[in-house]
N, C-alpha and C positions, 0 to 999 in steps of 0.2 A: 856444293861444292866450299871448303874452308880454303885460302890461301890466306899465311902471314910472311910479311917480308918485312927485313930488318933491314932498316934504310942508316946506313954509319951517316955522321955530322960531316964527313970528308968527303961525300960521295955528291957525283954530279945530279943524282937525284934528291938531293937532301934540300929543304925546303924549311927556312926559318917559319915562315908564315903558315899557322895548322890550318888555316882555311886552305891555304894553295898546295898543301904539301901531298890531298890525296889526287890531285888533279891527274897525274901522270898514271897512275897505276885503274884511275877511271876511264882513261884514254883504252890502256891495255884492253882492258874487258869488253869496252865497246869493240873495237877491233876485232877483236877470237868470237862474241856474239856473231856481229858482221859474216864474217868468214865461216862460222857454221852453220850459218842460214842460208850462206851463197848469195848476198849482196853487199852493198854499202851501206856504212850506218844510217847516211840521211832517206836511202828508201824503206829502210825500215824503221825508222820514226825511233833512231836509237839515241839517247843523248845524256850528256856525260852535266849533271850538274853543277852550277858553279855556285858561288853564295847570291844570295843570303839562305840560312837552315830554314828550310817549310815545315813549320810544324802545325799537326794536326792534334783533336781532339784524343786520337789513341797514344799521341805520342807519348806522354806523361808514364803510361802503362806498358806501352811497345816500343820499343826506340827504332825496330825498323817501317814503326807506321809513319814514322815521317821523314825526310828527304835532307839530307848532309851533303858537303862538298864532295866532287869526284864521285860521289856514288850515280848508278847506271839506271834509269830507265828505259824502257820498249814500251812505244805507243802509248806514253804518259804513264805507265805502270812499273812501279820499282821492280829490279829485277838484280842490283849488285849493292850491298851495303855493309859499307865501312866505319872500324875505329880507329884510334892510335893511343898507341901509350909509349909516352916519352921518357929516356933515360941519357945520364949524362953522356953514354958515346953514340946514342941515335934514336933511331922512333922505329918503333914495329906497327907497322900497319896490319889489322886482321879484315880480312874480307871474307864476305859469301856470298857465291852465284845460286840463286835460287832455279835449278835444272827440272824439278817437275812437281806435281800439283795434285792432292788428292780432293775432291772437292768434298764440301761435306764434313770435314772432318776438325776442324778447328772450332768452330761454334761451340764445342764442349768446354772447351779449356778458355773461353773469355767471356765477360757478360754479355748482355745485347747492349748497354750503356759505356759510352769510355770512361775513366776512372772508379769504377761503379768496384768493390769487391770480389773477387774473381772466385768461383767455389772450387772447393778442391777434387781434384778427378785424380779416380785411382792410376798408376802408371801402367796398368793392364790396358785404360782405354784412350792411352795418349796418342795420337799418331805420330807414325813413326816417320813418315816427310806428308809435307802440308804445302808447298809451294809452288809456284804455278809455274809452268811448262812456257818457253820463251816462243814456242812453236805455234802456240795457244793463243798467244796475244795478238798475234800477228792478222 
């Protein structure tokens, strides 16, 4: 699920610190996930990442492989990613929550080693949805 939010500079949610500006939306996602799961965030091991950014060997190839401020994990696995674009009048926060997963579809898109050259994959072989199911993580 994609969610883009514009926060005007004058808004109470506006934050000049880029690292902190994601936290409120991460908290909203964490509460929503807990509600859908019928539990409390702590019981489901739902966490909103604070600083610093957590890089992985795959981060340079796949931005989703890292973990940044405001992003949400369930049982240690990333389920909400965010990015931000700032302009004079405010900030756009772009986010995506992973809702489902088809095992075995993404390996055709990426090499076995981080930072290696990805093979070209015909569009007809690209997976339609390759995202973890939050319920299956728990």
